[in-house]
C-alpha positions as CSV (number, residue, x, y, z in Angstrom):
1,M,0.1,0.0,0.0
2,A,2.9,2.3,0.8
3,A,4.2,2.0,-2.8
4,V,0.9,3.0,-4.2
5,Q,0.7,5.9,-1.9
6,N,4.1,7.1,-3.1
7,W,3.3,7.2,-6.8
8,L,0.0,8.9,-6.0
9,T,1.8,11.6,-4.0
10,D,4.6,12.0,-6.5
11,T,2.1,12.3,-9.3
12,R,-0.1,14.8,-7.7
13,D,2.8,17.1,-6.4
14,S,4.6,16.9,-9.8
15,Y,1.5,18.1,-11.7
16,N,0.6,20.7,-9.1
17,T,4.1,22.2,-9.9
18,V,3.7,22.1,-13.7
19,A,0.1,22.9,-14.1
20,E,0.4,26.3,-15.6
21,S,3.2,25.2,-18.1
22,Y,1.3,22.1,-18.9
23,A,-1.8,24.0,-19.9
24,D,0.3,26.1,-22.3
25,W,2.0,22.9,-23.7
26,V,-1.2,21.1,-24.5
27,R,-3.3,24.0,-25.5
28,D,-3.2,23.4,-29.3
29,S,-2.5,19.7,-29.2
30,I,-6.0,18.6,-30.4
31,G,-6.2,21.2,-33.1
32,N,-2.7,20.3,-34.4
33,S,-3.5,16.5,-34.5
34,P,-6.0,15.1,-37.1
35,S,-5.6,11.6,-35.7
36,M,-6.4,12.8,-32.3
37,R,-9.6,14.5,-33.4
38,M,-10.7,11.4,-35.2
39,T,-10.0,9.2,-32.2
40,L,-11.9,11.4,-29.9
41,G,-14.7,11.7,-32.4
42,L,-15.1,7.9,-32.5
43,F,-15.3,7.9,-28.7
44,A,-17.9,10.6,-28.8
45,E,-20.0,8.6,-31.2
46,L,-19.6,5.4,-29.0
47,A,-20.4,7.3,-25.8
48,G,-23.0,9.6,-27.1
49,N,-26.3,8.1,-25.6
50,G,-27.3,11.1,-23.3
51,G,-25.5,10.2,-20.1
52,P,-22.5,11.8,-18.3
53,V,-18.9,10.8,-19.4
54,A,-15.8,11.2,-17.4
55,D,-12.4,12.3,-18.6
56,V,-10.3,10.5,-15.9
57,G,-6.9,12.2,-15.6
58,C,-8.1,15.2,-17.3
59,G,-5.2,17.5,-16.6
60,T,-6.1,21.1,-17.4
61,G,-9.3,20.1,-19.2
62,Q,-8.6,20.5,-22.9
63,V,-9.9,17.1,-23.8
64,T,-12.9,17.5,-21.5
65,A,-13.8,20.7,-23.4
66,H,-13.2,19.1,-26.8
67,L,-15.6,16.2,-25.8
68,N,-18.3,18.8,-24.7
69,G,-17.8,20.5,-28.0
70,L,-18.7,17.1,-29.6
71,G,-22.0,17.0,-27.8
72,L,-21.1,14.9,-24.8
73,D,-22.0,15.8,-21.2
74,A,-18.3,15.4,-20.1
75,F,-16.7,16.4,-16.9
76,G,-13.2,15.9,-15.7
77,I,-11.4,14.2,-12.8
78,D,-7.7,14.6,-11.8
79,L,-5.5,13.7,-9.1
80,S,-3.7,17.1,-8.9
81,P,-5.7,20.1,-7.3
82,G,-3.3,22.4,-9.3
83,M,-4.4,20.9,-12.6
84,I,-8.1,21.1,-11.6
85,E,-7.7,24.7,-10.6
86,V,-6.3,25.6,-14.0
87,A,-9.0,23.5,-15.7
88,R,-11.8,25.4,-13.9
89,R,-10.2,28.7,-14.8
90,D,-9.8,27.9,-18.5
91,H,-13.1,26.1,-18.9
92,P,-15.5,27.9,-16.4
93,G,-18.6,26.4,-17.7
94,L,-17.5,22.8,-17.2
95,R,-17.4,20.5,-14.1
96,F,-14.0,19.3,-12.7
97,L,-13.4,17.2,-9.6
98,V,-10.3,16.2,-7.7
99,G,-10.0,12.5,-7.3
100,S,-7.8,9.4,-7.9
101,M,-8.6,6.8,-10.6
102,T,-7.9,4.1,-7.9
103,D,-10.7,5.4,-5.8
104,L,-13.1,7.3,-8.2
105,P,-15.6,9.8,-6.3
106,L,-18.6,8.5,-8.4
107,P,-21.6,6.1,-7.7
108,D,-21.7,2.7,-9.3
109,A,-23.0,2.6,-13.0
110,A,-23.0,6.4,-13.1
111,L,-21.3,6.8,-16.5
112,A,-22.2,6.5,-20.2
113,G,-18.5,6.5,-21.1
114,L,-15.0,6.9,-19.6
115,L,-11.9,8.2,-21.2
116,S,-8.4,7.7,-19.7
117,W,-6.2,9.7,-22.1
118,W,-2.5,9.2,-21.3
119,S,-3.1,9.2,-17.5
120,L,-2.8,5.4,-16.9
121,I,0.9,6.0,-18.0
122,H,1.7,6.9,-14.5
123,V,0.1,4.1,-12.8
124,P,2.5,1.3,-11.8
125,D,1.7,-2.2,-13.1
126,E,0.6,-3.4,-9.5
127,A,-2.0,-0.6,-9.2
128,V,-3.5,-0.9,-12.7
129,P,-6.0,-3.6,-11.6
130,A,-7.4,-1.4,-9.0
131,A,-7.9,1.5,-11.5
132,L,-9.6,-0.8,-14.1
133,A,-11.9,-2.2,-11.4
134,Q,-12.9,1.4,-10.6
135,F,-13.5,2.1,-14.2
136,R,-15.8,-0.9,-14.6
137,R,-17.7,0.0,-11.4
138,V,-18.7,3.5,-12.5
139,L,-19.6,2.5,-16.0
140,R,-23.1,1.5,-17.0
141,P,-23.5,-2.0,-18.6
142,G,-22.8,-1.5,-22.3
143,A,-20.8,1.7,-21.8
144,P,-17.5,2.3,-23.7
145,L,-14.0,2.8,-22.2
146,A,-11.1,4.3,-24.2
147,I,-7.5,4.3,-22.9
148,G,-4.6,6.1,-24.6
149,F,-1.1,5.4,-23.7
150,H,2.6,5.3,-24.9
151,V,3.7,2.0,-26.6
152,G,6.8,0.2,-25.4
153,D,8.4,-2.0,-22.8
154,I,10.1,0.3,-20.4
155,S,9.4,2.6,-17.6
156,R,11.4,5.8,-17.0
157,L,11.6,8.3,-14.2
158,K,10.7,11.9,-15.4
159,T,12.5,14.4,-13.3
160,Q,11.8,17.5,-15.4
161,G,9.2,18.7,-17.8
162,Y,6.8,21.4,-19.0
163,G,8.9,24.5,-18.8
164,G,11.8,22.8,-17.0
165,H,10.0,22.5,-13.7
166,P,11.0,19.6,-11.5
167,M,8.9,16.5,-11.6
168,R,9.1,12.9,-10.1
169,V,6.8,10.6,-12.1
170,Y,7.3,7.3,-13.7
171,V,6.2,7.1,-17.3
172,H,5.2,3.6,-18.2
173,R,5.2,2.4,-21.8
174,R,3.1,-0.7,-22.5
175,Q,2.1,-2.9,-25.3
176,P,-1.5,-2.9,-26.4
177,A,-1.7,-6.7,-25.9
178,Q,-0.9,-6.1,-22.2
179,V,-3.4,-3.4,-21.7
180,S,-6.1,-5.6,-23.4
181,A,-5.2,-8.5,-21.3
182,W,-5.6,-6.4,-18.1
183,L,-9.0,-5.2,-19.4
184,R,-10.2,-8.7,-20.0
185,E,-9.1,-9.6,-16.5
186,A,-11.1,-6.7,-15.2
187,G,-14.2,-7.9,-16.8
188,F,-14.3,-5.8,-20.0
189,T,-14.8,-6.8,-23.6
190,V,-12.0,-5.4,-25.7
191,E,-13.3,-4.1,-29.0
192,A,-10.2,-2.6,-30.8
193,E,-6.5,-1.8,-30.4
194,W,-5.6,1.4,-32.4
195,L,-1.9,2.2,-33.1
196,E,-1.0,5.8,-33.8
197,Q,2.3,7.2,-35.0
198,P,3.8,3.7,-35.5
199,D,6.9,5.0,-37.0
200,S,7.8,7.6,-34.3
201,E,10.3,7.0,-31.5
202,V,7.4,6.4,-29.0
203,P,4.4,5.1,-30.8
204,Q,1.0,5.7,-29.2
205,A,-2.0,3.5,-28.8
206,V,-5.7,3.6,-27.9
207,V,-7.7,0.4,-26.7
208,Y,-11.3,0.6,-26.9
209,A,-13.3,-1.7,-24.5
210,R,-16.8,-2.0,-23.1
211,R,-18.4,-3.1,-19.9
212,P,-20.5,-6.0,-20.9
213,V,-24.3,-5.7,-20.7
214,S,-24.5,-8.9,-18.6
């Protein structure tokens, strides 16, 4: 339990430190990426059945805002109060909550969809099952889940980032097959594995899954 607490504390404190610089760094990321817009558009189509959708690990809220622009009733959750403060300032009409993906502050079966966009990358392997169990708990039967992440087989300690500010977070790169296996073990049905930027130094991937109806 102590190990889990340490990564939670390190992640929260690191993103509190870089929140302002992070907001500047990601501000145009969706507009400059056709593939990202396409991927988020697909998620919006899958989740667009009139219920609330959570952007878990929402950072400063740019993806949450984009999903709302696509017609979803999306709100954001992030571990870092500093990130949530910036998200509320930059997107005053939207809802943002402080919370951990390993203990989501939501009732059972509350969501019509859940997005974890490059946020599971800071969760150590041993804590991933707890996070996925929470995702399944808060999703309605039949609701979609999309997880974005870096592809690879290594974990590295990030000590600086976003304007040169100090950080202490591990960034875990994983293979789509591993993420899909974890999802199946957590009780999800995996529907697609989507590889992006396959020729880049660090490829990206999105895995789509769904909580079964029964």
